[in-house]
N, C-alpha and C positions, 0 to 999 in steps of 0.2 A: 596567736599572741604576738604582739609587738616585741622587739628585742630592745632592752635598755641596758646598756653595759657602760660602767664607769671604767676608764683606762687605768690599769694597775700602774703603769709606769708613771702616769701623770699625777696620781694621788698619793702613792706610797713613797715616802722619802727614801732616797737612795735606790729605788727599784731600777731605774735606768742604768745606774752604775753597776748594780748587781748583774744585770743581763750581760754587760761586757766583761765583768770580772770572774764570773763563776766559770770554771772549766767546762768543756763539752760534755763531760760525763754527768754533770747535773741535768736532771730532767724535769720538765713541767708535766705533771700528771693530774688529770681531772678525776677526781674520786666521786663515783655514783653516776647515775644515768637518768636523765629526764626524756621520756619518749613523748613525741608530739602526738602520737596516736592515743596516748592515755593522759589527757590534760587533767588539771586540777577541776572539779566538777563545777564550781559556781560560774555562771549564774543559773545553771539547770536546777530543777527541783527534784529530789532535795539537794541543797547546797551543803556539801560535807566540808568540814573544816577540822583542822587540828587544834586542840584546846588544852591549855594549862598542863603540859607534859613536855617531856624529853623523849624522842624517839629515834631509833636508827632503822634502816632498811636491812632486813635479813637476806631477802632474795628479791631479785627483779626478774620475773619469769623463773627459769630454772637457774639463773646464775647467782651464785653466793659470792660474799666478800667484796663487792664493789665499793663499799664504804670503808674497807679496812686498808690502813696505810701500808703500802708495799715496801717502803724503805724509809729510813730516817731522814728528816728534812724539816720543813717549815710550811705551814699552812698560810698562804698569803692573801686568799680571797674565798668568798663563798657566793653561790648563787642560788636563787629560788624562783621557780616558775609559779606564778600566781594566777588563781582564777579571778574572775571579774564580778563579784557579787554585786547585785543591784542595790539601790538605796535602801529598800525595805530589808534585805538580807543583812546588809552591813549594820544597819541600826539595831537589829536583833542580836547579832553577835556583840556589838559594841556595848549594848545595855547589859548583856550578860556576863561579859569577860573583860571588857576594856578595850581600848584601841588595838587594832591588829599589830603584832609585833613578833619578831623572831631573831635567832642568833644560831650560831653552831656551838657544839660542845665536843671536847675530845674526851673520849672515854677509854679506860684500860680495863678490859674484861677480865673477869675471874670465874670461879666456879659457881655452879648453881644459878646461872644467870645474873649474878651480881656484876656491877660495873662501877668504877670510881671515876669522878670527874678530875681531869688533870689540866684543863684549859678551856678557855671560852672566848668567843668573839664578843664585842659590844652587841646589845640587843638593838635591833633596827626597827623604825617604824615602817609599815609596809603599805598603808592605804595609798600613798602617792603612786604606788607602782602596781596597782591592781590591773589584771589583764595583760601583764608583761612578764618577761624574764629579765630579772635585775641581778646584777653582780655588785657585791660590796667588798671592795678592797680593804684589807686590814692595815691601819697605820702601824700596828704592832703584830708582826707575824707571830704565829703560835708554834713553838717547837714540838715535834712529834717523833714518835719512834715506831719501827716497823710493828705491825700488829695492832696498834691502837685503832680505834673506830671513831668516825666522825658522825656525830648525831646532830639532829635539829632540835633545838630548844624553843618552846612557844609558851611564854609566861602568860600570854592572853589568848589570842586565837589567830590562826592564819589560814587563808584559803589555799592550801598546799596540799591537798589530799585528793586522790583519784577516787572514783567510785570503787565498790568492792570488785575485786579481780578473781577470775577462775583460772589464771595461768601459773599458779604457784607463787606469785608475788606475795610478800608479807613483810610487815615491820613490827617492832616491838616498842613498847611504851613503858615508862618508869611508874607502873602502877602495880598495886598488889593484885594477886591472883583473883580474889574475890570482888575486885573493884574495876574490873575491865569496862563496865558499862558506866561507870562514874566518871563523866567528863568534865565535871564542875570542880571537884576538889583539886587543889594546886599541887602538882607532882613535878613541875619542872625543876630540873636540877641547875640551880643558879649559883651555888657556892662551890668553891674549889675543894677538892678532897671529899666531896659528898660520896656515900656508898649507898647503893640501893639495888634492888632487884627489878629487873625489866621482865615481869611475869606475863604481861598481856600481849598477845599476838593477834594482829589484825591482817586480813587479806585484802590489802590495798598498797598504794604506793605513795610515799612522801616525795614531793617534787622539788628536791635540793640537790646540789653538788658542792664540792669543795676543791680548790686548787692548791696542789702541793708542788713545791720545788724541793727536789731531793738533794741531800748533801752530795758534794762531789766525792767520788771514790778516792782513796789515798793515792792511787797511781795517777791520778789526774794532774797533780801537781808536779811540774818538771823541776828537778834540782839544777841548781846553778853549778857549773863546773868551775 
């Protein structure tokens, strides 16, 4: 896949100043993992896609917590590695779900697989970037706290799903337990404070990541004498 990235400092107001002003103890952390050896399926047959749901990666291989925020901070961008569906595949999904689109959602997890939405990025149109890895900087960064989880929200469809995996990789979707095979009903979490159960577990990988800038630690600010 070709790499298509928008420069964060060029497009986010104040980002260049932030890089100079934040003490060294603030860190830039990429949440998640996209493996080039496990790309999104399209245009292979079958062309698998995510549709009308919000999902978060539980495990990548045997690794857990890759999409869990490790420290308080702000999400400043997100990325997605897209398959390259052919014209026939694109027309099929567009007719059934609408034009390909996605964004990220911040979740606070609770008991019994419940999660509440506490923030979200704008939803982006994806078709111009098929076959590429694209980064979307956020004009308004999203504040997050340690322990929150970053999910992918797809109100229509997105070629951002690998084939089924046998390496322990798995992701959960905001669907009811008995509706895991229902990929047509709209379950994307698009409203703030929504609370839902993520009951459906799938043996595959979602191909997205998010960029976190952690808050500086208290001792990072030098006191004037």
